MARDOTOR-251712 format. One record per residue (C-alpha): residue number from 1; z, x, y; residue in one letter. Coordinates in Angstrom, 3 decimals. Last residue first. Example, Ala and Ser with C-alpha at 12.3 -4.5 7.8 and 13.67 -1.06 7.14 Angstrom:
<2; <7.140; 13.670; -1.060>; "S"> <1; <7.800; 12.300; -4.500>; "A"> 
***
This chain:
<174; <7.731; 33.940; -1.982>; "C"> <173; <8.823; 31.697; -4.747>; "L"> <172; <11.474; 33.790; -6.326>; "E"> <171; <12.633; 35.268; -3.011>; "N"> <170; <13.826; 31.866; -1.700>; "N"> <169; <16.471; 31.372; -4.412>; "P"> <168; <16.484; 27.807; -5.424>; "G"> <167; <18.062; 25.099; -3.419>; "E"> <166; <14.945; 24.164; -1.527>; "I"> <165; <12.838; 24.337; -4.524>; "I"> <164; <15.314; 22.269; -6.596>; "S"> <163; <15.340; 19.576; -3.781>; "P"> <162; <11.502; 19.597; -3.341>; "L"> <161; <10.425; 18.626; -6.895>; "E"> <160; <11.389; 15.014; -6.260>; "S"> <159; <8.552; 14.810; -3.820>; "Y"> <158; <6.034; 14.836; -6.688>; "I"> <157; <8.005; 12.222; -8.678>; "K"> <156; <8.406; 10.002; -5.520>; "I"> <155; <4.462; 9.886; -5.249>; "V"> <154; <4.163; 8.948; -8.950>; "D"> <153; <6.776; 6.178; -8.567>; "E"> <152; <4.999; 4.870; -5.507>; "I"> <151; <1.769; 4.505; -7.610>; "K"> <150; <-1.102; 6.370; -5.978>; "M"> <149; <-3.523; 4.291; -3.852>; "R"> <148; <-2.386; 5.685; -0.452>; "V"> <147; <-2.847; 3.055; 2.242>; "L"> <146; <0.939; 2.430; 2.574>; "G"> <145; <1.139; 6.007; 4.028>; "S"> <144; <3.489; 8.386; 2.506>; "S"> <143; <0.771; 11.002; 2.056>; "S"> <142; <0.902; 12.821; -1.179>; "P"> <141; <2.819; 16.108; -1.349>; "A"> <140; <1.630; 19.700; -0.651>; "V"> <139; <4.373; 22.405; -0.718>; "F"> <138; <3.915; 25.710; 1.167>; "E"> <137; <6.832; 28.135; 0.650>; "I"> <136; <7.132; 30.419; 3.710>; "V"> <135; <7.427; 34.133; 2.868>; "K"> <134; <3.770; 34.758; 3.780>; "P"> <133; <1.931; 32.357; 6.115>; "I"> <132; <-1.279; 30.881; 4.755>; "V"> <131; <0.079; 30.812; 1.234>; "R"> <130; <-1.882; 31.384; -1.925>; "D"> <129; <0.109; 29.920; -4.815>; "A"> <128; <0.701; 26.529; -3.329>; "Q"> <127; <3.903; 24.681; -4.335>; "V"> <126; <3.238; 20.993; -5.152>; "G"> <125; <0.166; 18.986; -5.622>; "W"> <124; <-2.987; 20.937; -6.272>; "P"> <123; <-5.562; 21.834; -3.638>; "I"> <122; <-9.282; 22.332; -4.003>; "N"> <121; <-10.539; 22.374; -0.407>; "R"> <120; <-9.018; 25.174; 1.629>; "K"> <119; <-9.113; 25.493; 5.317>; "Q"> <118; <-5.332; 26.053; 5.283>; "S"> <117; <-4.280; 23.591; 8.020>; "Y"> <116; <-7.013; 21.045; 7.750>; "Q"> <115; <-6.833; 21.076; 3.917>; "Q"> <114; <-2.997; 20.941; 4.155>; "Y"> <113; <-3.099; 17.840; 6.303>; "V"> <112; <-5.748; 16.324; 3.973>; "G"> <111; <-3.515; 16.779; 0.914>; "K"> <110; <-0.893; 14.510; 2.422>; "G"> <109; <2.611; 15.032; 3.910>; "V"> <108; <2.496; 18.778; 4.009>; "F"> <107; <5.945; 20.053; 3.142>; "C"> <106; <6.904; 23.396; 4.677>; "V"> <105; <9.709; 25.205; 2.965>; "V"> <104; <12.136; 27.877; 4.074>; "K"> <103; <11.411; 27.098; 7.708>; "P"> <102; <10.738; 30.143; 10.024>; "K"> <101; <11.026; 28.534; 13.395>; "Y"> <100; <8.654; 30.917; 15.182>; "T"> <99; <6.205; 31.662; 12.412>; "K"> <98; <5.976; 27.976; 11.510>; "I"> <97; <5.622; 26.891; 15.007>; "K"> <96; <2.852; 29.502; 15.564>; "Q"> <95; <0.938; 28.224; 12.523>; "K"> <94; <1.227; 24.732; 13.841>; "L"> <93; <-0.176; 25.653; 17.303>; "E"> <92; <-3.215; 27.344; 15.716>; "K"> <91; <-3.894; 24.441; 13.271>; "R"> <90; <-3.384; 21.980; 16.161>; "G"> <89; <-5.969; 23.605; 18.334>; "Q"> <88; <-8.592; 23.681; 15.591>; "I"> <87; <-7.586; 20.166; 14.465>; "Y"> <86; <-7.902; 18.769; 17.953>; "E"> <85; <-11.314; 20.445; 18.442>; "E"> <84; <-12.482; 18.825; 15.248>; "K"> <83; <-11.438; 15.417; 16.598>; "T"> <82; <-8.733; 13.057; 15.114>; "I"> <81; <-9.925; 9.462; 14.842>; "E"> <80; <-10.334; 9.921; 11.069>; "D"> <79; <-6.537; 10.180; 10.879>; "A"> <78; <-6.208; 6.478; 11.569>; "A"> <77; <-4.625; 4.228; 14.276>; "R"> <76; <-3.997; 7.342; 16.447>; "T"> <75; <-1.087; 9.185; 18.100>; "P"> <74; <-1.884; 12.531; 19.641>; "R"> <73; <0.299; 15.357; 18.340>; "S"> <72; <-2.027; 16.941; 15.885>; "V"> <71; <-0.932; 19.116; 12.894>; "I"> <70; <2.319; 17.147; 12.960>; "N"> <69; <6.004; 18.088; 13.298>; "T"> <68; <9.431; 17.111; 11.701>; "F"> <67; <12.551; 18.937; 10.602>; "G"> <66; <14.898; 18.945; 7.748>; "Y"> <65; <18.220; 21.062; 7.462>; "G"> <64; <20.481; 18.075; 6.727>; "L"> <63; <21.737; 18.089; 10.307>; "E"> <62; <18.114; 18.136; 11.487>; "L"> <61; <17.742; 14.834; 9.673>; "L"> <60; <19.550; 13.348; 12.641>; "T"> <59; <16.402; 13.478; 14.766>; "R"> <58; <14.673; 11.010; 12.419>; "D"> <57; <17.424; 8.391; 12.897>; "E"> <56; <15.208; 5.855; 14.691>; "V"> <55; <12.808; 6.028; 11.694>; "P"> <54; <15.535; 4.594; 9.443>; "Q"> <53; <17.320; 6.607; 6.740>; "Y"> <52; <17.558; 5.609; 3.154>; "K"> <51; <20.636; 7.190; 1.816>; "R"> <50; <21.888; 10.642; 0.568>; "P"> <49; <18.528; 12.244; 1.503>; "T"> <48; <16.224; 14.540; -0.371>; "L"> <47; <16.796; 12.946; -3.827>; "G"> <46; <13.193; 11.689; -4.440>; "A"> <45; <14.438; 8.141; -3.876>; "E"> <44; <15.535; 9.050; -0.430>; "H"> <43; <12.470; 11.029; 0.493>; "I"> <42; <10.171; 8.289; -0.713>; "I"> <41; <12.023; 5.405; 0.917>; "R"> <40; <11.968; 7.058; 4.329>; "W"> <39; <8.242; 7.997; 3.947>; "F"> <38; <6.984; 4.635; 2.766>; "R"> <37; <4.816; 3.858; 5.857>; "N"> <36; <3.955; 0.188; 6.143>; "N"> <35; <6.603; -0.387; 8.771>; "P"> <34; <5.094; 2.313; 11.007>; "N"> <33; <7.868; 4.493; 12.222>; "A"> <32; <7.035; 7.659; 10.293>; "Y"> <31; <8.324; 9.889; 13.008>; "H"> <30; <10.026; 8.318; 16.123>; "H"> <29; <8.962; 8.009; 19.808>; "G"> <28; <8.843; 4.243; 19.514>; "T"> <27; <5.242; 3.566; 20.907>; "E"> <26; <3.868; 6.856; 19.576>; "G"> <25; <5.434; 6.187; 16.208>; "S"> <24; <3.892; 2.647; 16.181>; "R"> <23; <0.403; 4.196; 17.091>; "I"> <22; <0.773; 6.542; 14.148>; "S"> <21; <1.771; 10.098; 14.729>; "P"> <20; <-0.424; 12.910; 13.592>; "N"> <19; <-1.471; 14.500; 10.277>; "F"> <18; <1.979; 15.073; 8.968>; "G"> <17; <4.132; 18.229; 8.548>; "I"> <16; <7.627; 17.903; 7.073>; "F"> <15; <9.685; 21.057; 7.602>; "L"> <14; <12.374; 21.891; 4.933>; "L"> <13; <15.253; 24.245; 4.767>; "D"> <12; <15.228; 24.745; 8.556>; "L"> <11; <15.975; 28.321; 9.697>; "G"> <10; <15.287; 27.936; 13.392>; "E"> <9; <15.131; 24.360; 14.917>; "K"> <8; <12.571; 21.699; 15.105>; "L"> <7; <12.286; 17.869; 15.635>; "H"> <6; <8.932; 17.647; 17.216>; "D"> <5; <8.583; 15.137; 20.007>; "L"> <4; <6.177; 12.332; 19.937>; "I"> <3; <2.610; 12.473; 21.323>; "G"> <2; <1.652; 10.683; 24.552>; "E"> <1; <-0.555; 7.655; 24.646>; "M"> 
***
């Protein structure tokens, strides 16, 4: 199964970065398309979108200044199916995408995604002090998967930090 298209443009306010597409996303061609994934609810209730969008509308979020990509493009049923080689290649490609498109904030949808990207282990939620790419704010949020054991309210609370980070002066956090 082929990967799904990134939704990228220069100067995004926020770039969401996932592990890789689900099988459902691979079938539909849309990000966070699995019905058990809570992504669209989370970003709406966190104040990032004016309404709850549907996966088929993912490309329209570019108009809000939000983009989508993954560290690995191949759809799988679970992240543990991703190979070490795919992570190595994906990390290299992701760094190049961030350097090329220069988003203000990159939001890693899951600590594991950031661990693969940064090669760091002890990672707090929120803005990361030691960035991989200077002048790009790196934000780590919980995975939106329905398998995550955190309460949805706690997940939303972490994501709700993003609007003020996006709106704040970029130079304060870089």
